[in-house]
C-alpha positions in Angstrom: 0.2 0.2 0.3 2.8 2.5 0.7 4.4 2.2 -2.6 0.8 2.5 -4.2 0.7 6.1 -2.2 4.2 6.6 -3.1 3.4 6.6 -7.4 -0.1 8.6 -6.5 2.5 11.3 -5.2 5.1 11.6 -7.9 2.3 11.2 -10.7 0.4 14.2 -9.2 3.9 16.2 -8.8 4.6 15.4 -12.3 1.7 16.4 -14.0 1.3 19.5 -12.2 4.5 20.2 -13.1 3.9 19.3 -16.9 0.6 21.7 -16.7 3.5 24.7 -15.2 6.6 24.0 -17.2 7.2 27.3 -19.7 7.3 27.3 -23.5 10.6 26.7 -24.5 11.9 29.1 -26.9 15.5 29.7 -28.9 17.9 32.4 -30.2 21.6 32.4 -31.1 23.0 34.9 -29.3 26.1 37.1 -29.5 27.9 39.2 -27.6 30.0 41.9 -28.8 32.5 44.9 -27.3 32.8 47.9 -29.4 32.0 46.1 -33.1 34.1 47.9 -35.6 36.2 49.4 -33.1 39.3 48.7 -31.6 39.2 51.2 -28.6 39.2 50.1 -25.2 38.2 53.0 -23.5 35.3 53.2 -24.5 32.1 50.8 -23.5 29.1 50.2 -26.3 28.1 46.8 -25.7 26.0 44.9 -28.5 23.9 42.0 -28.1 22.4 40.0 -30.6 19.7 37.3 -30.1 18.9 35.2 -33.7 16.3 32.9 -34.2 12.3 33.0 -34.9 12.5 34.3 -38.3 14.2 37.6 -35.8 16.5 39.9 -34.5 16.8 41.6 -31.3 19.7 44.1 -30.6 20.3 45.2 -27.6 22.9 48.0 -27.8 24.2 48.5 -23.7 26.8 52.1 -23.3 28.3 54.0 -20.8 29.2 56.4 -23.6 27.2 59.3 -21.3 25.0 57.8 -19.1 24.6 54.4 -19.2 21.6 53.4 -21.5 20.5 50.3 -23.3 18.3 50.7 -26.6 16.0 47.5 -27.6 16.0 47.0 -31.4 13.6 44.5 -32.6 14.2 43.2 -36.7 11.4 40.8 -38.2 14.4 39.2 -39.9 17.1 37.3 -39.1 20.1 38.9 -41.3 20.3 42.1 -40.0 23.0 43.9 -39.1 24.4 46.8 -36.0 26.4 49.9 -37.8 28.5 52.1 -35.6 30.2 55.4 -37.2 32.4 56.4 -34.5 34.0 59.1 -36.0 30.8 60.8 -36.1 29.6 59.3 -32.6 32.5 61.4 -30.7 31.2 64.2 -33.6 29.3 67.6 -31.7 26.7 65.8 -34.2 26.3 62.1 -33.0 23.3 61.8 -35.3 22.8 58.4 -36.7 25.6 57.3 -36.2 24.6 54.4 -34.6 22.0 52.1 -36.6 20.7 48.9 -38.0 20.6 47.6 -41.5 18.3 46.7 -43.4 16.5 50.0 -41.8 13.3 48.5 -43.4 13.2 45.7 -41.2 13.0 47.9 -37.7 9.7 47.3 -36.2 10.4 48.3 -32.7 12.9 49.8 -30.6 13.4 51.9 -27.2 15.2 53.1 -24.7 16.3 52.8 -20.9 18.4 55.9 -20.0 20.1 55.3 -16.1 20.5 58.9 -15.4 21.1 59.8 -11.9 21.3 57.9 -8.1 19.6 60.2 -5.2 21.4 60.0 -1.4 19.3 61.6 1.4 18.8 61.6 4.8 16.2 59.7 6.1 16.7 60.7 9.9 12.5 59.5 10.7 13.5 55.8 9.0 10.2 56.3 7.1 11.1 55.5 4.0 9.3 57.4 2.3 11.3 59.3 -0.5 8.9 61.5 -2.4 8.1 63.0 1.3 11.2 64.3 1.9 11.9 68.3 1.7 15.3 69.3 -0.3 17.4 69.6 2.9 16.8 66.0 3.3 18.7 65.2 -0.4 22.1 65.5 -1.3 23.7 66.7 -4.5 22.8 63.6 -7.0 25.4 61.1 -8.5 24.6 62.7 -12.4 25.7 58.7 -14.1 26.6 60.7 -17.4 29.5 62.4 -15.4 30.9 59.1 -14.0 34.4 57.4 -15.3 34.1 54.3 -16.6 36.0 51.0 -16.9 36.2 49.3 -19.8 34.6 46.1 -19.9 36.6 44.5 -21.6 38.4 42.3 -18.8 34.5 41.5 -17.5 33.7 40.7 -20.2 32.5 36.8 -20.7 31.3 35.5 -24.5 30.6 32.4 -23.2 28.2 32.8 -20.1 27.0 36.6 -22.1 28.2 38.1 -19.2 29.9 42.3 -18.9 30.0 44.3 -16.2 29.7 48.2 -16.6 31.7 49.6 -13.6 32.3 53.8 -12.9 33.3 55.9 -10.1 32.2 59.7 -10.1 35.2 61.5 -10.9 34.0 65.1 -10.5 33.1 64.0 -6.7 35.6 65.9 -4.8 34.5 64.0 -1.4 36.1 60.3 -0.6 32.8 58.5 -1.7 34.4 56.8 -4.7 38.0 56.2 -3.0 37.0 52.5 -2.4 33.5 51.6 -3.7 31.4 51.9 -7.8 28.4 51.6 -9.1 28.0 48.8 -11.7 25.5 47.3 -14.0 26.1 43.6 -14.6 24.9 42.6 -18.2 23.3 39.2 -18.9 22.2 37.3 -22.0 20.1 34.0 -23.0 19.8 31.2 -25.1 16.8 30.0 -23.6 14.0 30.1 -21.0 15.5 29.6 -17.8 15.6 31.1 -14.3 18.9 32.7 -12.1 20.7 31.4 -9.3 21.2 34.9 -7.6 18.6 36.4 -5.8 15.4 37.3 -6.5 15.7 33.8 -9.4 14.6 35.8 -12.1 12.7 34.0 -15.2 13.9 34.4 -18.0 13.6 33.6 -21.8 15.8 33.9 -24.3 13.5 37.6 -25.9 15.1 39.5 -22.8 18.4 40.7 -20.9 18.7 41.1 -17.5 20.9 44.0 -15.7 21.6 44.5 -12.4 22.4 47.6 -10.3 24.6 47.1 -7.7 26.4 49.6 -5.5 29.1 48.4 -4.0 32.0 50.5 -1.2 30.6 53.5 -1.5 31.3 55.7 1.5 28.2 57.5 2.3 27.7 61.4 3.3 25.6 61.4 6.1 24.3 59.1 8.5 20.8 57.5 8.0 21.7 57.2 3.8 18.8 56.1 2.0 19.1 55.3 -2.1 17.1 55.9 -5.2 17.8 55.8 -8.9 16.4 57.7 -11.8 15.7 56.3 -15.0 14.0 57.7 -18.2 12.1 55.9 -20.9 11.7 56.7 -24.4 8.7 55.2 -26.7 7.3 56.2 -30.1 4.0 59.4 -29.5 1.4 57.1 -30.8 1.8 55.0 -27.1 3.1 56.0 -24.2 4.6 53.3 -20.8 2.7 52.3 -18.6 3.3 50.5 -14.5 1.9 47.6 -13.7 1.5 44.9 -10.4 1.8 41.2 -11.4 0.6 39.3 -8.3 3.1 36.6 -8.0 3.2 33.4 -6.8 5.3 33.3 -2.7 7.2 30.1 -2.7 10.6 29.2 -2.1 12.3 31.3 -5.2 11.6 34.8 -3.8 9.8 33.9 0.0 7.6 37.0 1.6 7.7 39.1 -2.1 3.9 38.5 -3.6 4.6 41.7 -6.2 6.4 42.0 -9.9 6.6 44.8 -11.4 6.6 46.3 -14.9 6.7 48.9 -16.8 4.8 48.3 -20.7 4.4 50.5 -23.8 0.6 51.3 -24.0 -0.3 51.2 -27.9 -4.0 51.3 -28.8 -4.3 48.8 -31.5 -1.2 47.3 -31.7 -0.1 45.3 -34.8 3.0 43.7 -32.7 4.7 43.3 -29.4 6.7 46.1 -27.4 9.7 45.7 -25.3 8.9 45.9 -21.1 10.6 46.3 -18.2 10.1 44.0 -15.2 11.5 43.5 -11.7 10.4 41.9 -8.1 9.8 44.9 -5.8 12.5 43.1 -4.1 16.7 44.9 -3.8 19.4 43.4 -1.5 21.9 44.1 0.7 24.6 42.3 0.1 26.3 40.1 -2.4 24.6 36.6 -2.1 21.2 38.3 -1.7 19.1 36.1 0.9 15.8 36.9 2.7 18.0 38.0 5.8 18.9 40.9 3.5 16.1 42.2 1.3 15.2 45.7 0.6 12.1 46.0 -0.2 12.2 48.4 -3.2 9.3 51.0 -4.5 8.6 52.4 -8.1 7.4 55.5 -8.4 4.7 56.6 -11.6 6.9 58.2 -14.4 6.3 61.5 -15.2 7.1 63.3 -18.7 9.9 65.7 -19.4 8.4 68.6 -21.5 12.6 69.9 -23.4 14.5 67.9 -25.3 16.1 65.0 -23.6 19.6 66.7 -22.7 21.4 63.7 -21.0 24.0 63.0 -23.5 24.4 59.5 -24.4 24.0 57.4 -27.6 20.2 57.8 -27.8 20.8 60.7 -30.2 23.0 59.1 -32.1 20.3 56.3 -33.0 17.5 58.6 -33.0 18.3 61.3 -34.1 17.4 64.9 -33.7 13.9 66.3 -32.3 13.5 63.6 -30.1 10.6 65.6 -28.5 8.4 65.5 -31.3 8.4 62.3 -32.1 8.8 60.3 -28.6 7.3 60.6 -25.1 10.4 61.0 -22.9 9.4 60.1 -19.3 11.4 59.6 -16.5 10.9 57.6 -12.9 12.4 56.5 -10.0 12.7 53.7 -7.5 14.0 53.4 -4.4 15.6 51.0 -1.7 14.4 50.4 1.5 11.7 50.2 4.1 10.4 52.1 7.4 12.0 50.4 10.0 14.3 48.9 7.9 18.7 48.7 8.1 20.1 51.2 6.1 23.1 51.3 3.6 25.7 51.7 5.9 25.0 48.0 7.5 26.9 46.0 4.7 28.1 49.0 2.4 25.9 47.2 -0.8 23.1 47.2 -3.0 21.7 45.3 -5.2 19.2 45.2 -7.2 17.6 42.7 -11.1 15.8 43.8 -13.8 15.2 42.7 -17.0 14.5 44.5 -20.0 13.4 42.3 -23.5 11.0 41.9 -25.8 7.5 40.4 -26.4 5.6 39.0 -23.7 6.6 39.0 -20.1 7.6 36.0 -18.5 5.5 35.0 -15.1 6.1 32.7 -12.5 4.0 29.8 -12.7 4.4 27.0 -8.9 7.2 26.1 -8.3 7.6 22.0 -8.4 8.6 22.0 -4.6 5.1 24.1 -4.6 3.6 21.9 -7.0 4.1 18.6 -4.4 3.4 20.1 -1.2 0.1 20.9 -3.1 0.2 17.2 -4.7 0.5 15.6 -0.8 -1.9 17.9 0.4 -4.2 17.1 -1.7 -3.7 13.3 -2.2 -3.6 12.4 1.5 -6.8 12.9 2.0 -7.9 10.7 -0.9 -5.3 7.9 -0.2 -6.6 8.1 3.6 -10.5 7.8 2.5 -9.4 4.8 -0.1 -7.1 3.0 2.5 -10.2 3.0 5.6 -12.3 2.3 2.5 -10.5 -0.6 2.7 -9.7 -1.8 5.4 -13.7 -0.7 7.0 -14.6 -3.8 4.0 -11.9 -6.3 4.7 -12.7 -5.9 8.7 -16.6 -6.2 8.3 -15.4 -9.4 5.4 -13.5 -10.8 9.2 -16.4 -10.6 10.8 -19.3 -11.9 9.0 -16.6 -14.9 7.5 -16.3 -15.2 11.5 -19.6 -15.7 12.7 -20.8 -17.9 10.0 -22.2 -20.9 11.1 -22.4 -24.1 8.5 -25.5 -25.8 7.6 -25.2 -29.7 8.4 
């Protein structure tokens, strides 16, 4: 009977696992630094993901503000072209392009512009309610000095790190610290091995923002990150919250946030920015060092984007007339929680991709727990019925008197 129970629970686990398995999709992915140039002092990282009759180009750069361009084409033969002389000229428009241009169906940009540091004397973690006196001068990421990604780039694991320091800061905040963006690309679907164990597909890349060893400029310091997005005038970015399944991957975190375009009557998919509402105060991550984070609604920028970046090199002039430019902030920390100086580390991960954002299903552990919870009462009922029937037959047999 014990064997039958084990087989039943195993069948339930396998059945639930089959229903929750994500659809597999693969791409051939290549990673290249500064295509067409031998210059190692600048960072223009090109990720090319080919498959399923299309190509997704991701262009990461620290020329100016750290920026990622996402460019989707309906051909497997499109190529990135960079005119390096024009890129560093006073008029860089058109220096970055994808050819043939008529195959480009969609593109978007995400810029990481400023890091805010503020004094949270009352430990409320209420970023928008603070007065200006609580803020230190922001760190302008476009003015940072960035190391070459050549030493950190790994073409096999499809990873690279963009690491920089504030060379304009007269204080010693960055004497032993840095800001970095760890970039990862994927050839298929899966789940990260590091917290918060994001579920990814071949249609996305991952960005991990890290603030490490930076000396806070006062007591009770917290940080926030400012980002800027571009979307065509026909649509705009909207933020939505998705309730996540709480299991062993990210305990106590029930919310996944998504920044997605809203295009009425769209004929094709678009890009997305997705993250779990948690950051970490240590490299290892884990529940003990979890820092809930909060994203605030985008606000429009009414003037032309003046922040130096590769955006102008790809999109050209007249951005404000053709695109909606919006800025938004994410703050790290929770009321009555730990401040940055406890560990001198802050790590936050997000996905940038094209199509439908990946969503969590029940993990194998949760499925087996459900199988045990649902299956055990049924097994006990069956076993009980069998036992009762057997005892009844035994009683009848014991009272039976043969007729002579």
